[in-house]
C-alpha positions in Angstrom: 77.8 157.6 53.5 78.6 154.1 54.8 82.1 152.7 54.9 83.5 149.3 55.9 87.0 149.0 57.3 89.0 145.8 58.1 92.4 144.8 59.4 93.9 141.3 59.6 97.2 140.8 61.4 99.1 137.6 62.2 101.9 138.0 64.8 104.5 135.5 65.9 105.3 136.0 69.5 108.7 134.7 70.8 107.9 135.2 74.5 105.4 136.7 76.8 105.0 140.2 75.3 103.2 143.4 76.2 101.2 144.4 73.1 99.6 147.7 72.3 97.5 148.0 69.1 95.7 150.9 67.5 93.5 149.4 64.9 90.0 150.4 66.0 88.3 153.5 64.8 88.7 156.5 67.1 86.2 157.4 69.8 83.4 159.4 68.3 83.4 157.7 64.9 79.8 156.6 64.3 80.2 152.9 64.2 77.1 150.7 63.7 78.9 147.3 63.9 82.3 146.5 65.2 84.4 143.4 66.0 87.9 143.1 67.4 89.3 139.7 68.2 92.6 138.3 69.5 92.9 134.5 69.2 95.8 132.1 69.7 94.6 128.5 68.9 91.6 127.9 71.2 92.5 130.8 73.4 90.7 134.2 73.1 92.3 137.2 74.7 90.3 140.1 76.1 92.3 143.3 75.8 92.2 146.4 78.0 90.9 149.5 76.0 92.6 152.8 76.8 91.3 156.0 75.2 93.7 158.9 75.0 92.9 162.7 75.2 92.6 162.8 71.4 90.1 159.9 71.3 92.5 157.3 70.0 91.6 153.8 71.2 94.5 151.7 72.3 94.0 147.9 73.0 96.5 146.3 75.3 97.2 142.7 76.2 99.9 140.3 77.3 100.4 137.7 74.6 102.1 134.4 75.1 104.5 132.6 72.8 103.0 131.4 69.5 101.0 132.8 66.6 98.4 135.5 67.6 95.7 136.3 65.1 94.2 139.8 65.2 91.0 140.6 63.3 89.1 143.9 63.2 86.1 145.0 61.2 83.8 147.9 61.5 80.9 149.5 59.6 80.9 153.3 59.8 77.7 155.2 59.2 77.8 159.0 58.5 80.2 161.5 59.9 82.0 162.0 63.2 81.1 165.1 65.2 84.0 167.6 65.3 85.6 167.7 68.8 86.6 170.8 70.6 90.3 171.6 70.6 91.7 173.0 73.9 94.3 175.8 74.0 96.7 173.2 75.5 96.2 170.9 72.4 96.8 173.8 70.0 100.0 174.7 71.8 101.2 171.0 71.8 100.8 170.9 68.0 102.9 174.0 67.6 105.9 172.4 69.2 108.6 170.3 67.4 108.2 166.5 67.9 110.3 163.4 67.2 109.5 163.0 63.5 108.3 166.6 62.7 111.2 168.8 63.7 109.8 172.2 63.0 112.7 173.9 64.6 115.1 172.3 62.2 113.1 173.4 59.1 112.3 176.8 60.4 114.6 178.8 58.1 113.5 176.9 55.0 109.8 177.3 55.8 110.2 181.0 56.5 112.0 181.6 53.3 109.7 179.5 51.1 106.3 180.5 52.5 107.0 184.1 53.6 103.9 186.2 53.7 101.4 183.3 53.5 98.9 182.4 56.1 95.6 180.6 56.6 94.2 178.7 53.6 96.9 180.0 51.3 99.6 178.6 53.5 97.9 175.2 53.8 97.5 175.0 50.0 101.1 176.1 49.3 102.6 173.6 51.8 100.4 170.8 50.5 101.4 171.5 46.9 105.1 171.8 47.7 105.3 168.5 49.5 103.2 166.8 46.9 105.4 167.9 44.0 108.8 167.7 45.7 108.4 164.2 47.2 108.3 160.9 45.3 106.1 158.1 46.7 108.6 155.1 47.1 107.2 152.1 49.0 110.0 150.0 50.6 112.7 152.7 50.7 111.5 154.6 53.7 112.6 153.6 57.2 110.7 153.7 60.4 113.2 156.2 61.8 113.0 158.6 58.9 111.8 162.1 59.9 110.6 165.3 58.1 114.3 166.4 57.8 115.3 163.0 56.3 112.4 163.2 53.8 113.2 166.8 52.8 116.8 165.7 52.1 116.0 162.5 50.1 112.8 163.7 48.4 111.2 160.3 48.8 109.0 158.4 51.3 105.6 157.0 52.0 102.5 158.5 53.5 103.9 158.9 57.0 106.8 160.8 55.6 104.7 163.2 53.5 102.6 163.9 56.6 105.7 164.6 58.7 107.0 167.1 56.3 103.7 168.9 56.0 103.4 169.0 59.8 106.9 170.3 60.4 106.6 173.1 57.8 103.2 174.3 59.1 104.4 174.3 62.7 107.5 176.3 61.6 105.0 178.9 60.2 103.1 179.1 63.5 100.2 177.0 62.4 99.2 174.0 64.7 99.5 170.7 62.8 99.0 167.1 63.8 99.2 163.6 62.5 96.3 161.3 61.8 96.3 157.5 61.1 93.3 156.5 59.0 91.5 153.9 57.0 91.3 155.2 53.4 88.8 153.7 50.9 90.2 153.6 47.4 93.8 153.8 48.5 96.3 152.1 46.2 98.3 150.3 47.4 95.8 149.6 50.2 97.3 149.9 53.7 96.9 152.0 56.8 97.1 155.6 55.7 98.6 158.7 57.3 97.7 162.3 56.7 98.4 165.7 58.3 95.8 168.1 59.8 96.1 171.8 60.1 94.3 174.0 62.7 92.6 177.0 61.2 89.8 179.2 62.6 88.9 176.6 65.3 88.7 173.5 63.0 91.1 170.8 61.8 91.5 170.4 58.1 93.1 167.3 56.5 96.1 167.5 54.1 97.0 164.5 52.1 100.1 165.5 50.1 100.4 162.0 48.6 97.1 162.6 46.6 96.5 158.8 46.9 93.1 158.9 48.7 89.9 160.9 48.6 89.9 162.8 51.9 86.1 162.7 52.2 86.2 158.9 52.7 88.8 158.8 55.4 88.0 157.1 58.7 90.1 158.2 61.7 92.0 155.6 63.8 94.5 157.7 65.9 95.6 161.3 66.3 98.9 162.6 67.7 102.0 164.7 67.3 103.5 162.4 64.7 103.8 158.6 63.9 105.2 157.8 67.3 101.8 158.5 68.8 99.8 156.6 66.2 101.7 153.3 65.6 99.3 150.4 64.8 101.5 148.1 66.8 103.9 148.6 69.7 105.4 145.9 71.9 107.7 145.5 74.9 109.4 142.6 76.6 110.1 140.2 73.8 110.3 139.3 70.1 107.3 139.9 67.8 107.3 139.0 64.1 104.7 140.5 61.7 103.8 137.5 59.5 100.8 138.9 57.8 99.0 142.2 57.5 96.0 142.9 55.3 94.1 146.1 55.4 91.0 147.1 53.4 88.4 149.9 53.3 85.6 150.7 51.0 82.6 152.9 50.6 79.3 151.0 50.3 77.7 152.2 47.1 74.2 153.5 47.2 71.7 151.9 44.9 71.5 153.9 41.6 68.8 154.3 39.1 69.1 153.2 35.5 66.2 153.9 33.1 63.8 154.2 36.1 64.9 150.9 37.7 66.9 150.6 40.9 70.3 149.1 40.3 72.1 147.4 43.2 75.9 147.5 43.7 77.6 144.9 41.4 74.9 145.2 38.7 75.3 147.0 35.4 75.1 150.8 35.9 76.9 150.9 39.2 79.0 154.0 39.7 82.2 154.2 41.7 81.4 156.0 45.0 83.0 159.4 44.7 84.4 159.2 48.3 86.7 156.3 47.2 88.0 158.0 44.1 91.1 160.1 44.7 90.8 161.8 41.3 87.6 163.4 42.5 89.1 165.1 45.5 89.8 168.9 45.1 93.0 168.9 47.1 92.9 172.7 47.2 89.7 172.7 49.2 89.4 172.7 53.0 88.1 169.2 54.1 87.7 167.7 57.5 88.0 163.9 58.2 84.4 162.7 58.1 
């Protein structure tokens, strides 16, 4: 399966600013072509790439006042190899974090999911968050946490992920946050999902039900959204003037009456990995 992911961002810098971006696919994602550029008029910046312990690739640079144009595009071929999780990582993802306060939801989780473990627990938490939360773009704040979302019953993908993570950790199951490109997502944007650690592997949970999990492309992994922000900056004003994200699965040529049909011609079928309605959300799936 081949996927193409793109991100275009225009930033207005009010001063010399330390910028840290997480737009590129994670280390280990099988990328055949990739381009990341930072331009300001005739000036081209060369960022420093930093790779964290989870394989997230951070790009850092000092931008000068003016409009900075950031462009990213990558072609992903096939699936990423599953990485080994250390005991320390598993312990880290059991602990409460800034936006996933498992200690504060402990009593609720223990009452609601008593007696459940393994796959049954994952399925129950996913279903609860999906049905009890309303997707409401524009009403969620960057400081909202799992506790906030449980109280209000509304949020966006990051909020769904935080609630899933907090509830699973409260039930003694390691859980983490993943930022992704998501083919077929509507409205298209960066996407956030949770991952649960079961029997030595990480399985993705998308309680929004807005993307097909088999098409996801990993950008960053962390305890919660604080570790996976697409943009962080220090030392001055930064205005986000434009952001456009896209991701799609490249359709295979299909056969119609014995003739090969190319994408865009009559007979083309929507690639299953970009169709959320074809995802069995009760199944255990890993980010490909």
